[in-house]
C-alpha positions, -999 to +999 in steps of 0.1 A: -639+522+801-633+485+808-648+458+786-649+421+782-617+401+776-604+407+741-607+376+719-601+369+682-621+344+661-603+311+654-600+301+618-590+264+616-568+254+587-588+235+561-561+208+564-554+197+600-517+192+595-505+228+597-474+236+618-475+256+650-490+291+647-467+310+670-433+306+687-450+314+720-484+298+727-507+329+726-534+313+746-510+305+775-496+341+773-530+356+773-540+334+803-509+345+822-514+382+814-550+382+824-541+365+857-516+393+863-534+424+850-570+415+843-590+416+811-583+440+783-610+463+769-625+456+736-622+482+709-645+473+679-637+489+646-661+502+619-678+479+594-654+466+568-655+483+534-631+467+509-631+498+488-611+516+514-582+491+513-560+506+486-566+540+471-566+539+433-541+511+428-524+509+394-531+472+392-562+451+398-568+443+435-594+417+444-611+414+478-633+384+489-667+389+503-664+391+541-685+364+557-697+361+593-671+356+620-660+321+629-666+305+663-647+316+694-613+299+701-609+270+725-599+274+761-563+285+768-537+259+774-519+260+807-485+249+792-462+273+774-448+260+741-415+274+728-394+268+697-358+261+706-332+267+679-298+263+694-288+230+711-272+251+738-307+263+748-323+236+770-357+223+760-388+228+782-385+207+813-347+210+814-339+244+826-305+237+842-288+257+815-315+284+813-308+321+811-307+339+844-337+357+857-345+387+835-334+420+851-347+450+830-327+475+850-294+456+843-304+455+806-311+492+805-276+500+817-263+484+785-280+510+763-263+544+765-291+563+748-315+553+775-295+574+799-303+606+780-327+632+792-352+649+769-367+683+781-353+675+815-369+641+818-354+606+814-360+594+779-387+568+776-381+552+742-415+538+731-408+541+694-392+506+690-413+496+660-395+524+641-360+516+653-344+501+684-314+515+704-281+498+704-264+481+734-228+490+742-217+456+729-228+466+694-213+501+696-180+485+708-181+460+680-183+487+654-154+506+670-134+473+671-140+468+634-129+502+623-099+503+647-085+468+641-102+451+611-111+476+585-106+463+550-126+452+520-133+415+520-128+382+501-102+393+475-070+403+492-042+382+507-033+406+536-041+402+572-067+429+576-087+415+547-087+382+565-100+398+597-127+417+578-138+386+559-140+366+591-161+393+607-185+395+578-189+358+572-190+351+610-220+375+612-236+355+584-232+323+604-246+341+635-277+350+615-280+315+602-281+301+638-305+329+650-332+320+624-323+283+622-315+283+585-303+250+571-273+265+553-252+297+557-252+302+519-290+309+522-283+341+541-280+372+519-270+406+534-290+436+522-296+471+534-328+461+551-362+444+548-373+468+521-344+461+499-348+423+505-384+424+493-375+445+463-347+420+455-372+391+455-397+411+434-372+421+408-354+388+406-377+359+415-409+378+406-399+389+371-389+353+363-419+335+378-449+359+378-468+365+345-500+378+331-531+368+351-511+353+378-519+364+414-499+377+443-516+376+477-507+401+505-525+409+537-543+440+548-517+443+576-488+450+554-462+478+555-460+498+523-426+480+517-446+447+513-472+462+490-455+486+466-430+462+451-458+437+444-480+464+429-450+474+406-445+437+396-482+432+389-483+464+368-453+453+348-464+417+342-502+419+341-506+400+373-533+408+400-528+417+436-553+401+461-557+410+497-564+389+529-589+409+550-588+413+588-616+411+614-624+440+637-597+430+662-571+432+634-565+395+630-563+380+595-594+361+582-579+327+573-613+315+561-612+342+534-575+336+527-584+300+519-609+312+493-583+335+477-559+306+470-561+290+435-539+276+408-530+311+396-515+321+430-478+324+426-467+342+458-481+349+493-463+378+510-473+385+546-459+402+577-454+381+609-461+411+631-480+442+620-460+474+626-492+494+629-514+471+651-490+446+666-511+417+653-491+384+652-502+367+620-503+329+619-476+327+593-468+290+597-504+282+590-505+307+561-474+291+546-488+256+549-521+267+532-501+285+504-479+255+498-508+232+493-520+257+465-485+255+449-475+291+459-442+305+472-443+323+506-424+354+518-425+364+554-417+400+565-401+394+599-390+430+605-413+434+635-410+399+649-373+390+652-368+411+683-399+398+701-402+361+694-383+330+682-382+330+644-374+296+630-374+294+592-375+257+592-406+256+614-423+283+594-415+265+561-416+297+540-395+303+509-382+337+519-379+356+552-366+392+555-357+415+584-338+447+592-310+449+616-319+483+631-352+468+645-333+441+664-307+464+682-282+464+653-270+493+632-290+509+604-282+500+568-279+462+573-306+435+569-312+400+558-329+381+530-331+344+537-343+320+510-344+283+504-314+272+485-332+258+456-353+290+452-323+313+455-302+293+430-330+297+404-329+335+408-309+358+385-288+386+401-306+419+404-275+441+405-242+438+387-207+447+399-178+435+420-181+405+443-210+389+425-190+378+395-168+347+389-155+357+355-161+386+331-153+392+294-168+417+271-188+388+256-200+370+287-202+372+325-203+342+348-219+349+382-209+336+416-231+312+434-253+321+464-252+343+484-225+363+466-245+367+434-269+389+453-242+411+471-228+433+443-202+459+453-187+465+487-211+453+513-219+470+547-191+450+564-189+468+597-226+469+602-229+432+594-205+426+623-227+449+644-257+428+635-239+396+646-231+413+679-267+424+684-280+389+678-254+375+702-267+400+728-303+389+723-293+353+726-275+360+759-306+375+774-329+348+759-357+354+734-382+336+757-373+359+786-377+389+762-411+377+750-425+371+785-414+405+798-428+423+767-461+405+768-466+414+804-459+451+796-481+450+765-511+436+784-506+461+812-503+490+788-534+480+768-554+477+799-543+511+813-547+530+780-581+513+773-594+525+807-590+562+797-622+578+786-618+589+750-591+564+740-598+540+712-573+511+709-565+501+674-556+465+670-569+442+698-561+408+684-556+382+711-522+373+696-502+405+693-468+419+702-452+452+711-476+478+696-502+498+715-518+520+687-545+543+698-564+576+690-576+601+716-609+618+711-606+656+705-569+654+696-549+651+664-523+624+668-494+648+665-508+668+694-506+637+716-471+629+704-459+665+711-474+664+746-456+631+753-423+644+739-425+673+764-423+647+791-394+629+774-416+601+760-409+591+724-437+576+704-445+575+667-475+594+652-489+592+617-497+564+593-466+543+600-462+535+563-492+512+566-521+533+553-543+505+541-548+489+575-555+523+591-581+530+564-596+497+573-604+512+607-615+545+593-583+564+603-555+583+587-531+582+617-526+567+652-504+573+682-482+543+683-462+534+715-442+503+708-422+482+733-388+465+736-373+444+763-356+474+779-390+492+786-405+493+821-439+495+837-429+529+850-425+542+815-460+530+806-473+547+837-457+580+825-473+575+791-507+568+807-505+599+830-500+622+800-528+607+780-551+607+810-543+644+816-550+653+780-583+635+781-593+652+813-584+687+799-605+681+768-635+671+789-632+701+811-627+726+782 
């Protein structure tokens, strides 16, 4: 089943001064991929019914009336446009210091888990949106810490405390460079993106959101970027409003513009959908929200491993991500916030490390970031996060993006050609995720058949039920890519799905 090239409506910013939409120019990438692999099949979804978006919410949720689609986008540009963060990375046109040619097989040798066999087959890890594997450099960094640096940090005068403190604060500086934050004090270590969002809701939100104020999220969000705002709205009397998507899974910016008003206090959106792979135009969203006087939070959990994330270019107020989705250990993540916003936020937990002075009558808190890091932090895994980001930098995020986009377009084309497959999420600008359903099969049946061949994918609702309900579904099969995946692994996936489809037709 081959269709016309997939395209998404273009929704121009009401103001023409919005910053760039994406770190990699999607039109150029689409042009490149179509030249390599041909056009992708279209997969239209059912008619939009806003009543399906959130089941019986505890707070008021408002949806705009969906209007006709906007005009088609302009012709693709022939020139790639990148963001470059580190001065050590040469700008376009000066590639003398560029990363070496990308060698996926050399990369794979760095990941011990990829050498495993499952049911007698080489493991094909296509569950990267859930978690990524760890390169040997990260594993070695953890062993190095526990063997030679293990100590609590900041408060002791002995040598191991100095080493541990250097490891922890060095990782904070690595994060700062990776996301191009203006100041290292703006980087807060947390357990992951979920904890970071809850921190903002419980600290900034309680102070700044009140009765009849509005919080805007998108239909693409993970539950972690819905539930904390529902809880805040229920506690304060605020309202939750939702940016709808079109049938390709891209956000309706025309409708977003209509949602914004003087009561809008916060816009919280994902940069890449974990269920569809849609890349949201978060820089444009942030610019529109700022003109309305709202703060902006970007959930970058699914984007930091696939594209350049530059907080100064995005101009959001908060950005969050989890280490385990960018080849780092579990239990470590990042909240970045603008200095003036963080300094206005009260602590959300009390205890050691976040205090400057305590009496029974009064407590004086540390400045940022320490005021948000109560207790003993995840010191070793912070060092592991730093090692993971260093590893990504050595390979080059642009190399990673180009490799993954080629795989993604190939996989979407091959899966979409199978009779009975319905692709879920066909936005022109997307990353990593190839969600689908197969006629005649429950998603767990497809997942189990793939597992028998050593192929790991996620099945279920992916903690993103509202967006699946938008497409009339409860679950999908979700293969998701990383830079260590290969075309051969996609071919293995496609063979299993094609065989299942053929057996169902012949039954």
